[in-house]
Short mmCIF file of the C-alpha atoms (twelve columns), coordinates in Angstrom:
data_MODEL
# 
_entry.id   MODEL 
# 
loop_
_atom_site.group_PDB 
_atom_site.id 
_atom_site.type_symbol 
_atom_site.label_atom_id 
_atom_site.label_alt_id 
_atom_site.label_comp_id 
_atom_site.label_asym_id 
_atom_site.label_seq_id 
_atom_site.Cartn_x 
_atom_site.Cartn_y 
_atom_site.Cartn_z 
_atom_site.pdbx_PDB_model_num 
ATOM 1  C CA . UNK A 1  -11.524 2.315   -16.679 1 
ATOM 2  C CA . UNK A 2  -12.170 -0.499  -14.246 1 
ATOM 3  C CA . UNK A 3  -14.158 -0.467  -10.987 1 
ATOM 4  C CA . UNK A 4  -11.942 -0.857  -7.904  1 
ATOM 5  C CA . UNK A 5  -13.895 -0.060  -4.745  1 
ATOM 6  C CA . UNK A 6  -17.167 1.382   -3.428  1 
ATOM 7  C CA . UNK A 7  -16.520 3.636   -0.420  1 
ATOM 8  C CA . UNK A 8  -18.761 3.166   2.601   1 
ATOM 9  C CA . UNK A 9  -18.869 6.801   3.771   1 
ATOM 10 C CA . UNK A 10 -18.027 10.400  2.906   1 
ATOM 11 C CA . UNK A 11 -14.808 10.429  4.976   1 
ATOM 12 C CA . UNK A 12 -13.669 7.197   3.335   1 
ATOM 13 C CA . UNK A 13 -14.376 8.704   -0.090  1 
ATOM 14 C CA . UNK A 14 -12.302 11.780  0.786   1 
ATOM 15 C CA . UNK A 15 -9.380  9.627   1.969   1 
ATOM 16 C CA . UNK A 16 -9.473  7.500   -1.190  1 
ATOM 17 C CA . UNK A 17 -9.604  10.544  -3.465  1 
ATOM 18 C CA . UNK A 18 -6.631  12.038  -1.594  1 
ATOM 19 C CA . UNK A 19 -4.656  8.794   -2.077  1 
ATOM 20 C CA . UNK A 20 -5.403  8.675   -5.798  1 
ATOM 21 C CA . UNK A 21 -4.379  12.298  -6.256  1 
ATOM 22 C CA . UNK A 22 -1.241  11.949  -4.127  1 
ATOM 23 C CA . UNK A 23 0.002   9.048   -6.249  1 
ATOM 24 C CA . UNK A 24 -1.033  10.554  -9.585  1 
ATOM 25 C CA . UNK A 25 -3.559  7.837   -10.373 1 
ATOM 26 C CA . UNK A 26 -6.071  8.776   -13.037 1 
ATOM 27 C CA . UNK A 27 -9.455  8.098   -11.460 1 
ATOM 28 C CA . UNK A 28 -13.134 8.849   -11.718 1 
ATOM 29 C CA . UNK A 29 -15.635 8.512   -8.894  1 
ATOM 30 C CA . UNK A 30 -18.716 7.107   -10.666 1 
ATOM 31 C CA . UNK A 31 -21.887 8.399   -9.041  1 
ATOM 32 C CA . UNK A 32 -19.930 11.172  -7.350  1 
ATOM 33 C CA . UNK A 33 -22.043 14.055  -8.582  1 
ATOM 34 C CA . UNK A 34 -25.400 12.518  -7.770  1 
ATOM 35 C CA . UNK A 35 -24.159 11.298  -4.401  1 
ATOM 36 C CA . UNK A 36 -23.550 14.884  -3.299  1 
ATOM 37 C CA . UNK A 37 -27.097 16.010  -4.112  1 
ATOM 38 C CA . UNK A 38 -28.675 14.337  -1.107  1 
ATOM 39 C CA . UNK A 39 -26.309 14.002  1.842   1 
ATOM 40 C CA . UNK A 40 -26.977 11.344  4.406   1 
ATOM 41 C CA . UNK A 41 -26.938 7.574   4.449   1 
ATOM 42 C CA . UNK A 42 -25.644 5.894   1.322   1 
ATOM 43 C CA . UNK A 43 -28.313 4.028   -0.610  1 
ATOM 44 C CA . UNK A 44 -26.641 1.757   -3.134  1 
ATOM 45 C CA . UNK A 45 -29.462 2.199   -5.591  1 
ATOM 46 C CA . UNK A 46 -29.365 6.008   -5.452  1 
ATOM 47 C CA . UNK A 47 -26.098 7.589   -4.380  1 
ATOM 48 C CA . UNK A 48 -23.366 4.945   -4.102  1 
ATOM 49 C CA . UNK A 49 -19.997 5.922   -5.521  1 
ATOM 50 C CA . UNK A 50 -17.549 3.590   -7.214  1 
ATOM 51 C CA . UNK A 51 -13.868 4.327   -7.708  1 
ATOM 52 C CA . UNK A 52 -12.873 3.763   -11.332 1 
ATOM 53 C CA . UNK A 53 -9.212  3.830   -12.416 1 
ATOM 54 C CA . UNK A 54 -7.279  3.359   -15.650 1 
ATOM 55 C CA . UNK A 55 -6.599  -0.297  -16.462 1 
ATOM 56 C CA . UNK A 56 -2.828  0.096   -16.236 1 
ATOM 57 C CA . UNK A 57 -3.061  1.711   -12.775 1 
ATOM 58 C CA . UNK A 58 -5.524  -0.759  -11.235 1 
ATOM 59 C CA . UNK A 59 -2.879  -2.832  -9.430  1 
ATOM 60 C CA . UNK A 60 -1.312  0.235   -7.770  1 
ATOM 61 C CA . UNK A 61 -4.750  1.523   -6.771  1 
ATOM 62 C CA . UNK A 62 -5.620  -1.830  -5.182  1 
ATOM 63 C CA . UNK A 63 -2.324  -1.850  -3.293  1 
ATOM 64 C CA . UNK A 64 -3.014  1.647   -1.932  1 
ATOM 65 C CA . UNK A 65 -6.518  0.598   -0.908  1 
ATOM 66 C CA . UNK A 66 -5.498  -2.532  1.005   1 
ATOM 67 C CA . UNK A 67 -6.428  -0.951  4.380   1 
ATOM 68 C CA . UNK A 68 -9.922  -0.241  3.026   1 
ATOM 69 C CA . UNK A 69 -10.296 -3.632  1.367   1 
ATOM 70 C CA . UNK A 70 -9.081  -5.742  4.297   1 
ATOM 71 C CA . UNK A 71 -10.101 -3.641  7.308   1 
ATOM 72 C CA . UNK A 72 -8.013  -2.632  10.305  1 
ATOM 73 C CA . UNK A 73 -5.333  -5.207  9.523   1 
ATOM 74 C CA . UNK A 74 -5.167  -3.771  6.003   1 
ATOM 75 C CA . UNK A 75 -1.425  -4.217  5.701   1 
ATOM 76 C CA . UNK A 76 -2.087  -7.936  5.360   1 
ATOM 77 C CA . UNK A 77 -4.188  -9.624  2.726   1 
ATOM 78 C CA . UNK A 78 -5.722  -12.970 3.617   1 
ATOM 79 C CA . UNK A 79 -2.917  -15.529 3.652   1 
ATOM 80 C CA . UNK A 80 -0.120  -12.943 4.083   1 
ATOM 81 C CA . UNK A 81 0.281   -13.537 7.826   1 
ATOM 82 C CA . UNK A 82 2.509   -16.272 9.206   1 
# 
């Protein structure tokens, strides 16, 4: 499995998990269990989560996560706009 993205909040984590499940991507949210022990602000050293996906599904996962990776204009990666 390869690391793809570290969600910034609980709602973002829920949206990402829903995307992975909807598209049948095999994933694991590293740090997911510990992160639920102490709700509140995310501390990277204690409760950060990282989306891990199978190597052969990494490209699809990145494509689905473009809005998260590139912000509000997520449909466009840097250099995609004319």
